[in-house]
N, C-alpha and C positions, 0 to 999 in steps of 0.2 A: 457405214453408220455402223458404230458395236452395239451386239443384240442387246436384248432385254434385261437378260440374267446377269450380261454384264455392270449395266447399270444403275438396278436395284442393288449390287453388293457394292462398288463406288457412293450409295447413298449413305450404305450402312455404318459406310465406315465414317463420313462424317459426321453421321447425329453421334455414334458413340463417340468419335473424339468430341464433341461438344457438350457433352454429359447430358444429363438426364431433361427430362422437359420440363417446362415449366406448368408450375399447376394453376386449374384456371379458378376464378373468382369464386368457384362452390366449397373449394377444396382447402386445403393446409394454406398459411401465409409464404406469400413469394419470397423464395432467400435473395437479399442481399448482393450486389457482386462480389466479389472479393470474398469471403464463408463467412466463418462465424465471430464472434466480436474479436477481438483482440485483447490479450494480459499484457499486466506491466511488468518490469523488471524483475520486481517481489513475491509475480504470482498473483495476484490480485488485479481481480478484472478493473479496468478505466472507467473512471466517471461518465457516466454517460450522459451526456445535453436533457439538461431542467430535471436531473436527479441530485442527490443528496452526496455530498465528497463524500469518496473512499478514502480511509489511511492507509498506507504502508503498511508493515512490520513497525517499520527501521523506525515511521514518525511514530507510534507509538508507543516503543521504545526511549525515541526523546521526552516525549509528557509526561512517562512516568518517572525518568532522570529526571527532570525538573519538579514534579510534585514531592519527589521524595527529598530534592533539594530544597525545596521550602518548609517543609514538614522540621525538615532539623534546621534551619535559618527561625523558625518558630519556636521552636524546642528551646534552643541556646539564648535568645531572648525572655522566654519564660526565666529561665534558669538565672541570670542574669539581671530581671528584677527582683527574684528572691531574693539573692546574695544582697541587693543593694538595702532591699525592706530592711531583711534580718540585719545589717549593719547601723541601718538608723535607728532601729531598737535599741541596739548592743550602745548604742555611741550615747541616746538617750540617757539610758538605765545608770551609765556609766559616768555620766553628769548629775546624774541626780546623785547618786551615790556621791560622790565628790562633793555636792553640793551637803550634804547630807551628815557628811565627816566632817565638814569644817563648819557646821552651826555646833555640832555635839562636843568637838573637840575643842572648840572658843569659849566654852562655859564662861558665861557673865559672871566679873567678878575683881577682884583690883588687881589687876595684873593687866602687864604693857598689850599685851595682844585684845583680852579685851575688852583695854580704853580704848582700843583702834576700831574694832571688829564689831561690839553687841551693839543694837538699836537702841539708844538712848541714853547711853551711856558714853557720848562724847562731849568733851570739856566744856564749860559750860561760858558765857561772854566772859565773864571773869578771869577765866583764868587767861585766856586768848590777848584782852586786851589791855590786860594792868598787870604791873612790874614781878616779876618772880621775886617771893612769891606774899600772893595777895593778899597782904594781913591785916585782918578788920579792925577801924579801928579803936581804941581804946583796951588793943587785946596786949597778952605780955609777949615782949618782943622774943622772947625763948622761939615764938613759934616762925621765924626768920628764919631760922635756923635750922639743919639739922637732925632731929634726934639720934641717937644711938640704942638699935635693938641687939638687944642681948638672947641667949638662950632661956628658955625657964628648965624648973625644976619640978621633980616629982611628973603626976602626973595628970592632964585635963579630959576630964569626965563631962564638963558642962561648962558653955561657952560666959567666958567672964570678964567685963568692963571694966579696970582703974584708970581712974582719974588722975592724969599726974600732975597736967595745970587747969586749973579750972576758968571756963571763961564766964564772961557776964552778961552774954547775947541771949535768945529765947532757945527753948531747950525744942530739939529736930524731934520732930513729928511724920509719924508714918505720910508717906504721900507729897511728902516736900521734896523736893528737889534739892539737894545739898553740895556744896564742893569742900573739895579734900585735899591735903595732901599726907600722901603714907607711906612707912616706907613696912614690905613684907619679907619676915625671915621666918625660917622654921625652927618649930620649936626644942627641937631634939638639941641641937649644936648651933642655933642665934646664924644659921649662912643666910643674907641674904639675897630673894630672889624673884624683887623687884618693887619700884619705889618711883613715886615721883617726881621724887628729886632730882633723879637721874637722869629726866625727858625736861627739869626744870618750868614743868607742866602739871598743873593740877589739874584734879578728876573729879567729874562731874556727875553723879547719880539720882536716879528717884528712891529715895527708901521707901524700901515694905513693894517694890514694883517685882521682885525676882530679875532685876538687870544683876546683881553681881549676887555673889554666896549668902549661904543664909546669916552667919554671923555675922557679915556685916547690915544686911536686911532688919535685925533683932539686936546689936548690939551698940546702933547710936541710937536709935530710939530714946528722945528723952536729955541726948548730949546741951549740952550749950555750946554755941554758936563763939567760940573765941578758946575754945578748950583742944587741947591735950590730950588725949585717953588711948589706955594699952588696952590692947581685946587678946586676947589669949581664947583662939579656937579648939573647939576637936574637929576629929577630922570629918564627921557625920555632920559636919555642919561647916566646914569647908569645900577643899575636891577629894575626899576619898582617901581607902587606902592606897589604892590603886586607879591614878588617873591618867586619863592619855591626855595629848594635843602638849606636852610639857607642864601640867601644871606641879605644884610639889602637891605633896602625897603628905598623909598625917597630920596631926596636931600644926599649928599656927600660929603665930605671934604678930600683930601688925601695931603700929604708934602712930595715931590718924589725928592730925590737926580738924576740927571743924572749919571754916574759914566762914563758911554763907549757911542759909537756908531759904528757900523763898518757895 
């Protein structure tokens, strides 16, 4: 038999190889076989059963990139909406400006543009349904022919109405709608700028309603139906000295045939 010393040495060697002895229930908690908790490849401790999930550095970086991308997308969307809103405002302003220019440039008056563009200044039923020109019964046959309008002489400082053919109908009153034929020329040189005869269509408007130039609203009141009159109109009662929209400037002369009034 081996001696006791030899037996005790072998036992000590086995205990040393097996590690320190486990502690009892009154001491420190027993260690689980396998040593300390394992770690992930990124150096972070792995998720323990029953605890909150643990994120790696790579996952956190990926989430940060996604958040930045989402923020950039939202900023671009806000910029697009702002641009679209500004464009809509600009378009609305441009549209309003065009309408305003159109209304101001086509000031109501006895021109071809105003005859088609101004409210309340469209040709009346007599102009569209009767043969042209719609000369009233019993009127001078000369009203069926276009008059010759020539240049004037001197300076016109106030409105002047000259009767060329005296009609036999009722006198025109303010507020009535009258149907007329006319020729318009510039007073200085007699150059024609507008005529209902060239359109083969008489022109209707309400007297005194501001639908035509002031020289017409004022100069035709009291004229009898069936008459042909000459209106010499200073610039301040016509289109002015520097009009827009293609209207003639300065003093104007019109020869007007009053065909009906109602």
